[in-house]
C-alpha positions as CSV (number, residue, x, y, z in Angstrom):
1,M,-20.9,72.4,-119.4
2,S,-23.3,70.3,-121.5
3,S,-24.4,71.8,-124.9
4,V,-28.0,72.3,-125.7
5,P,-29.2,69.5,-128.1
6,P,-30.4,70.6,-131.5
7,P,-34.1,70.8,-132.0
8,P,-35.8,67.7,-133.5
9,A,-35.5,67.5,-137.3
10,V,-39.1,66.5,-137.8
11,S,-42.4,67.3,-136.0
12,V,-45.0,64.6,-136.2
13,V,-48.5,66.0,-135.8
14,G,-51.5,63.7,-135.3
15,I,-54.7,64.9,-136.9
16,G,-58.2,63.4,-136.7
17,A,-61.4,63.4,-138.8
18,D,-62.3,66.7,-137.2
19,G,-59.3,68.2,-139.1
20,W,-57.9,71.7,-138.3
21,D,-60.7,72.5,-135.9
22,G,-59.8,69.6,-133.6
23,L,-56.1,70.5,-133.3
24,P,-54.7,72.2,-130.2
25,E,-52.9,75.5,-130.8
26,T,-49.4,73.9,-130.4
27,S,-50.1,71.5,-133.3
28,R,-51.5,74.3,-135.4
29,Q,-48.5,76.5,-134.8
30,V,-46.1,73.7,-135.9
31,L,-48.1,73.3,-139.1
32,R,-48.3,77.0,-139.8
33,E,-44.5,77.3,-139.5
34,A,-43.6,74.2,-141.4
35,E,-41.7,74.7,-144.6
36,V,-42.4,71.1,-145.7
37,L,-45.6,69.1,-145.0
38,I,-45.4,65.3,-145.5
39,G,-48.3,62.9,-145.3
40,G,-50.9,60.9,-147.1
41,D,-53.4,62.5,-149.4
42,R,-56.1,62.5,-146.7
43,Q,-54.0,64.0,-144.0
44,L,-52.6,66.7,-146.3
45,W,-56.1,67.6,-147.4
46,L,-57.1,68.2,-143.7
47,A,-54.5,71.0,-143.4
48,P,-55.9,74.2,-144.9
49,T,-53.8,75.7,-147.7
50,D,-54.5,79.3,-146.6
51,V,-52.7,78.9,-143.3
52,C,-50.4,75.9,-143.9
53,L,-48.2,77.3,-146.6
54,G,-45.3,74.8,-146.7
55,A,-44.6,72.6,-149.7
56,R,-46.6,69.4,-149.7
57,V,-45.1,66.0,-150.2
58,T,-47.1,62.8,-150.4
59,W,-45.6,59.6,-149.1
60,P,-44.4,57.1,-151.8
61,H,-45.7,53.6,-151.8
62,N,-42.4,52.1,-150.5
63,L,-42.8,54.3,-147.4
64,R,-40.3,52.7,-144.9
65,E,-37.5,52.5,-147.4
66,S,-38.1,56.0,-148.6
67,V,-38.2,57.8,-145.2
68,P,-34.4,58.4,-144.7
69,G,-33.9,59.8,-148.2
70,L,-37.1,61.9,-148.1
71,I,-36.2,63.5,-144.8
72,A,-32.6,64.0,-145.9
73,A,-33.8,65.8,-149.1
74,H,-35.4,68.5,-146.9
75,E,-32.6,68.7,-144.3
76,G,-32.3,72.2,-142.7
77,R,-36.0,73.0,-143.4
78,R,-38.8,72.9,-140.8
79,I,-40.5,69.5,-141.6
80,A,-43.9,68.5,-140.3
81,V,-45.3,65.0,-140.9
82,L,-49.1,64.7,-140.7
83,A,-50.4,61.4,-139.3
84,S,-53.8,59.9,-138.4
85,G,-54.7,60.2,-134.8
86,D,-51.9,59.1,-132.4
87,P,-48.7,58.7,-134.6
88,M,-47.2,56.2,-132.1
89,F,-50.2,53.8,-132.2
90,Y,-49.7,51.7,-135.3
91,G,-48.7,54.9,-137.0
92,I,-45.8,56.6,-138.9
93,G,-44.2,57.7,-135.6
94,R,-42.7,54.3,-135.1
95,T,-41.3,54.1,-138.6
96,L,-39.7,57.6,-138.2
97,A,-38.2,56.7,-134.8
98,E,-36.7,53.5,-136.2
99,T,-35.4,54.9,-139.4
100,I,-34.1,58.4,-138.6
101,G,-33.8,58.1,-134.8
102,A,-36.1,58.8,-131.9
103,D,-34.1,61.8,-130.9
104,R,-34.8,63.5,-134.2
105,I,-38.6,63.6,-133.9
106,R,-41.1,65.4,-131.8
107,V,-44.5,63.9,-131.6
108,L,-47.7,65.9,-131.0
109,P,-50.5,63.2,-130.7
110,H,-54.2,63.4,-131.3
111,P,-56.7,61.0,-129.7
112,S,-56.5,57.7,-131.5
113,S,-59.4,56.0,-133.2
114,V,-59.3,53.4,-130.5
115,S,-59.7,56.0,-127.8
116,Y,-62.6,57.5,-129.7
117,A,-64.2,54.1,-130.2
118,C,-64.0,53.1,-126.5
119,A,-65.5,56.5,-125.6
120,R,-68.4,56.0,-127.9
121,L,-69.0,52.4,-126.8
122,T,-68.2,53.1,-123.1
123,W,-65.7,50.2,-123.2
124,P,-62.7,50.5,-120.7
125,L,-59.7,50.9,-123.0
126,E,-57.5,48.7,-120.8
127,D,-59.9,45.7,-121.2
128,V,-60.0,45.9,-125.0
129,E,-57.7,44.1,-127.4
130,T,-56.8,45.9,-130.6
131,V,-56.0,44.1,-133.9
132,T,-54.8,46.1,-136.9
133,L,-55.6,44.7,-140.4
134,V,-53.8,47.6,-142.1
135,G,-51.0,45.9,-144.1
136,R,-51.6,42.7,-142.2
137,P,-53.3,39.4,-143.1
138,L,-57.0,38.9,-142.1
139,A,-56.0,35.7,-140.3
140,S,-54.2,37.9,-137.7
141,L,-57.6,38.3,-136.1
142,T,-58.2,34.6,-135.4
143,A,-55.8,34.3,-132.4
144,A,-57.7,37.1,-130.6
145,L,-61.1,35.4,-130.8
146,H,-62.3,34.2,-127.4
147,D,-65.9,34.0,-126.1
148,G,-66.9,37.2,-124.2
149,R,-63.9,39.3,-125.3
150,R,-64.2,42.8,-126.8
151,L,-62.1,43.5,-129.8
152,L,-61.4,46.6,-131.9
153,V,-60.2,46.0,-135.4
154,L,-58.4,48.8,-137.4
155,S,-59.7,48.5,-140.9
156,A,-57.7,48.7,-144.1
157,T,-60.6,49.6,-146.4
158,R,-64.4,49.8,-146.5
159,H,-64.4,46.1,-147.3
160,T,-62.7,45.1,-144.1
161,P,-65.9,44.8,-142.0
162,G,-67.3,42.3,-144.5
163,Q,-64.1,40.3,-144.5
164,V,-64.1,40.3,-140.7
165,A,-67.7,39.0,-140.7
166,E,-66.9,36.2,-143.0
167,L,-63.9,35.1,-140.9
168,L,-66.1,35.2,-137.7
169,R,-68.7,33.0,-139.4
170,E,-66.0,30.5,-140.5
171,R,-64.5,30.4,-137.0
172,G,-67.8,29.7,-135.2
173,Y,-68.3,33.3,-134.1
174,G,-71.2,34.3,-136.3
175,G,-73.3,35.4,-133.4
176,S,-70.9,38.1,-132.5
177,R,-72.2,41.7,-132.5
178,M,-70.3,44.0,-134.9
179,R,-70.4,47.7,-134.9
180,V,-68.6,49.8,-137.6
181,L,-67.6,53.2,-136.3
182,E,-66.8,55.6,-139.2
183,Q,-65.1,59.0,-139.3
184,L,-64.6,59.0,-135.5
185,G,-64.4,62.5,-134.0
186,G,-65.5,64.2,-137.3
187,P,-68.7,65.8,-138.5
188,Y,-69.7,62.7,-140.5
189,E,-69.3,60.2,-137.6
190,R,-71.6,57.2,-138.0
191,V,-72.1,53.8,-136.4
192,V,-73.4,50.8,-138.3
193,D,-74.7,47.9,-136.1
194,G,-75.3,44.2,-136.9
195,T,-74.0,40.7,-136.3
196,A,-71.5,38.7,-138.3
197,D,-74.2,36.2,-139.3
198,T,-76.3,38.8,-141.0
199,W,-73.6,41.2,-142.2
200,D,-73.1,41.9,-145.9
201,D,-70.3,44.1,-147.3
202,D,-71.9,47.5,-147.6
203,E,-70.4,49.6,-150.3
204,R,-71.6,52.7,-148.5
205,L,-69.2,52.2,-145.6
206,D,-66.5,54.8,-145.2
207,A,-62.9,53.6,-145.6
208,L,-62.0,55.3,-142.4
209,N,-63.5,52.9,-139.9
210,V,-63.0,50.8,-136.8
211,V,-64.8,47.5,-136.2
212,A,-66.0,46.7,-132.7
213,I,-66.7,43.1,-131.9
214,D,-68.4,41.5,-129.0
215,C,-67.2,37.9,-129.4
216,V,-69.8,35.2,-129.1
217,R,-68.6,31.6,-129.8
218,A,-71.2,29.1,-131.0
219,P,-71.7,26.1,-128.6
220,D,-70.5,23.6,-131.2
221,A,-67.4,25.6,-132.3
222,L,-64.0,24.3,-131.3
223,R,-62.7,26.1,-128.2
224,L,-59.1,27.3,-128.5
225,G,-57.6,28.4,-125.2
226,A,-55.0,31.0,-124.5
227,V,-52.3,28.6,-123.3
228,P,-50.3,25.9,-125.2
229,G,-51.9,22.5,-125.6
230,L,-54.7,23.2,-128.1
231,P,-56.9,20.2,-129.0
232,D,-55.3,17.9,-131.5
233,E,-58.4,18.3,-133.8
234,A,-57.4,22.0,-134.2
235,Y,-54.7,20.8,-136.6
236,E,-54.7,19.3,-140.0
237,H,-52.1,16.5,-139.9
238,D,-50.9,13.2,-141.3
239,G,-49.9,11.7,-137.9
240,Q,-46.8,13.9,-137.6
241,L,-48.2,15.9,-134.7
242,T,-46.8,16.6,-131.3
243,K,-49.8,15.5,-129.3
244,R,-51.6,17.8,-127.0
245,Y,-50.2,16.9,-123.5
246,V,-46.7,16.5,-124.8
247,R,-47.0,19.7,-126.7
248,A,-48.0,21.6,-123.6
249,A,-45.0,20.2,-121.7
250,T,-42.7,21.0,-124.6
251,L,-43.9,24.7,-124.8
252,A,-43.4,24.9,-121.0
253,A,-39.8,23.8,-121.4
254,L,-39.2,26.2,-124.4
255,A,-40.7,29.0,-122.3
256,P,-41.6,31.6,-125.0
257,A,-41.2,35.3,-124.1
258,P,-42.3,38.4,-126.0
259,G,-40.2,39.1,-129.1
260,E,-38.3,35.8,-129.0
261,L,-37.5,33.7,-132.1
262,L,-38.0,29.9,-132.3
263,W,-36.6,27.4,-134.8
264,D,-39.1,24.5,-135.1
265,V,-36.9,21.9,-136.7
266,G,-38.8,19.1,-138.3
267,G,-42.0,21.1,-138.3
268,G,-44.4,18.2,-139.1
269,S,-47.8,20.0,-138.7
270,G,-46.3,23.2,-137.3
271,S,-47.9,22.8,-133.9
272,I,-44.9,23.9,-131.8
273,G,-44.1,27.0,-133.9
274,I,-47.8,27.9,-134.1
275,E,-48.4,27.7,-130.3
276,W,-45.1,29.5,-129.6
277,M,-46.4,32.4,-131.7
278,R,-49.8,32.3,-130.1
279,A,-48.1,32.8,-126.7
280,H,-47.5,36.5,-127.5
281,R,-48.2,38.6,-130.5
282,T,-44.5,39.5,-130.8
283,C,-43.2,36.0,-130.7
284,R,-41.6,34.8,-134.0
285,A,-41.0,31.3,-135.3
286,I,-39.4,29.6,-138.3
287,A,-40.6,26.0,-139.1
288,V,-38.1,23.9,-141.0
289,E,-39.7,21.0,-142.8
290,K,-38.1,18.8,-145.6
291,H,-41.4,17.4,-147.0
292,P,-43.2,19.9,-149.3
293,E,-46.7,18.5,-148.6
294,R,-46.2,18.9,-144.9
295,A,-44.9,22.4,-145.4
296,E,-48.1,23.2,-147.2
297,R,-50.1,21.7,-144.3
298,I,-48.2,23.9,-141.9
299,A,-49.2,26.9,-144.0
300,R,-52.8,26.0,-143.7
301,N,-52.6,25.4,-140.0
302,M,-50.9,28.7,-139.3
303,V,-53.6,30.6,-141.1
304,S,-56.5,28.7,-139.5
305,L,-54.9,29.3,-136.0
306,G,-54.2,33.0,-136.4
307,V,-50.4,33.2,-136.9
308,P,-50.0,33.9,-140.6
309,K,-46.5,35.4,-140.1
310,L,-45.0,32.0,-139.2
311,R,-42.0,31.5,-141.6
312,I,-41.7,28.2,-143.4
313,V,-38.4,26.9,-144.8
314,V,-38.7,23.8,-147.0
315,G,-35.6,21.6,-147.0
316,P,-33.6,19.1,-145.0
317,A,-31.9,20.1,-141.8
318,P,-29.1,20.9,-141.0
319,D,-28.5,22.3,-144.5
320,S,-31.6,24.4,-144.4
321,L,-30.5,26.1,-141.1
322,A,-27.7,28.0,-142.7
323,G,-28.3,31.7,-142.9
324,L,-31.4,31.8,-140.6
325,P,-31.6,34.5,-138.0
326,V,-30.1,33.7,-134.6
327,P,-32.8,31.9,-132.5
328,D,-33.6,32.3,-128.8
329,A,-34.8,28.7,-128.6
330,I,-34.8,25.6,-130.8
331,F,-37.1,22.7,-130.8
332,I,-36.2,19.5,-132.6
333,G,-39.2,17.3,-133.2
334,G,-37.8,14.9,-135.8
335,G,-34.6,13.8,-137.5
336,L,-32.4,13.8,-134.4
337,T,-30.1,11.2,-135.9
338,A,-29.5,13.1,-139.1
339,P,-25.7,13.7,-139.3
340,G,-24.7,17.0,-137.8
341,L,-28.2,18.1,-136.8
342,L,-27.7,18.5,-133.1
343,D,-24.2,20.0,-133.6
344,A,-25.6,22.6,-136.0
345,C,-28.4,23.5,-133.7
346,W,-26.1,23.8,-130.7
347,A,-23.7,25.9,-132.6
348,A,-26.5,28.3,-133.7
349,L,-27.8,28.8,-130.2
350,P,-26.4,31.8,-128.3
351,P,-25.6,31.7,-124.6
352,G,-28.8,31.7,-122.7
353,G,-30.7,30.1,-125.5
354,R,-32.9,27.0,-124.9
355,L,-32.9,23.7,-126.8
356,V,-35.7,21.1,-126.4
357,A,-35.7,17.8,-128.3
358,N,-38.3,15.1,-128.2
359,T,-38.0,11.5,-129.4
360,V,-39.7,8.1,-129.2
361,T,-37.0,5.9,-130.6
362,L,-34.2,4.1,-128.7
363,E,-31.5,5.3,-131.1
364,S,-32.4,9.0,-130.7
365,E,-32.9,8.5,-126.9
366,A,-29.3,7.2,-126.7
367,L,-28.1,10.3,-128.6
368,L,-30.0,12.6,-126.2
369,A,-28.6,10.8,-123.2
370,E,-25.1,11.4,-124.6
371,W,-25.7,15.1,-125.0
372,Y,-27.3,15.3,-121.6
373,G,-24.1,13.8,-120.2
374,R,-22.1,16.5,-121.9
375,H,-24.2,19.6,-121.4
376,G,-26.6,18.9,-118.5
377,G,-30.1,20.2,-118.5
378,E,-33.1,18.0,-117.9
379,L,-33.8,14.6,-119.3
380,V,-37.4,13.4,-118.7
381,R,-39.7,10.8,-120.0
382,L,-43.3,11.8,-120.7
383,A,-46.0,9.1,-120.6
384,V,-49.6,9.7,-121.3
385,A,-52.5,7.2,-121.1
386,Q,-56.1,7.7,-122.1
387,A,-59.2,5.9,-120.8
388,V,-60.8,3.8,-123.5
389,P,-63.7,1.3,-123.6
390,V,-62.6,-2.3,-122.8
391,G,-65.7,-4.4,-123.5
392,G,-68.3,-3.1,-121.1
393,F,-65.6,-1.6,-118.9
394,T,-62.9,1.1,-119.2
395,G,-59.2,0.7,-119.3
396,W,-56.0,2.7,-120.0
397,R,-54.4,2.9,-123.4
398,Q,-50.8,3.9,-123.2
399,A,-49.3,6.2,-125.8
400,M,-45.6,5.8,-126.8
401,P,-43.5,7.4,-124.1
402,V,-41.6,10.5,-125.2
403,T,-38.1,11.2,-124.1
404,Q,-37.4,14.9,-123.8
405,W,-34.1,16.7,-123.3
406,S,-34.2,20.4,-122.4
407,V,-31.2,22.6,-121.8
408,T,-30.1,26.2,-121.5
409,K,-26.8,26.9,-123.2
410,K,-24.2,28.3,-120.8
411,A,-21.6,30.9,-121.7
412,K,-18.2,29.7,-122.8
413,G,-16.0,28.6,-120.1
414,S,-18.8,27.4,-117.7
415,A,-19.1,23.8,-116.7
416,E,-22.0,23.0,-119.0
417,A,-21.1,25.0,-122.1
């Protein structure tokens, strides 16, 4: 006979701007019975002291690191955590599940600010992309900008809408309509309407706000698509750039999937790592570049193209690879003949991981042919020619052909391991 599992140690109660009046009876009962109430100042203020009698504890600044100790300090007591809206939507619910265990929490959600915003705007929720700027760089918004798209931005402060407007202007989206929805679901709900071109940072805005954007790209603004192969002019570079068509073929061979990690070895301008991360918001990449000035250029490119979380390691490979997290894929764009580089990359790659290497030199091509003979995979030559004026006519200008080796590492004991 199976035993009855113990009740969850923590109840996580979502609460909105409508406060106590907007809570269902189940949530109210949990808060009335709680011996300890934990939350931010605003959430705790929304729980009336005459009916919620538990001791009140405010989250410390180092929230994630403090959660296990804080919960343990009140072990054996009825604990209720107050959260804004839906605790599992960019909220404390995820942190609690990851730090103390999903089986130890019970979540009682409230409608999220995004649900309220879509209801007010009559936007289908499933067609809207949400970007949070709470604890995240402003540049995170850039990758979501596409003409005609509808975005909802979760603001960090009352100044966020002004910062969003400035970014939209810089990226050629100044004509986009912006609506700031404040205190959604509460008695002081308000909508402020305008465009990015005319927006100024209004000190009267409430800190609790969501920014709705109808994206409009200016005709002369650089168009950035949603698939690999961005225009070369999207990058700042010194010539060390995997060109557009080869880049698209390289990303196709690397085959990024959600949550995966790429090592971009010999980062150059960072284009492979950047477009890997643009493939999905959970994709991660580390660019390894030995030249400090190029590493600085990668940092500028990653911000301008909306992937500010790209990690940059400055130093020569293979030495700089030591201690890095295990990759799902590795791209080698330079330095193939450096002693031990291919060996170090191959050793770091787990079974099922992919390796792609590009070269234009005969010496590196011979090395790739040797590794292809040992481990299999695909060895291809990519040749691109562009039409250029030839006097009064048009002819083809051939770029240097690129030899590319791509391979998936087999488990030990297989023929190609």
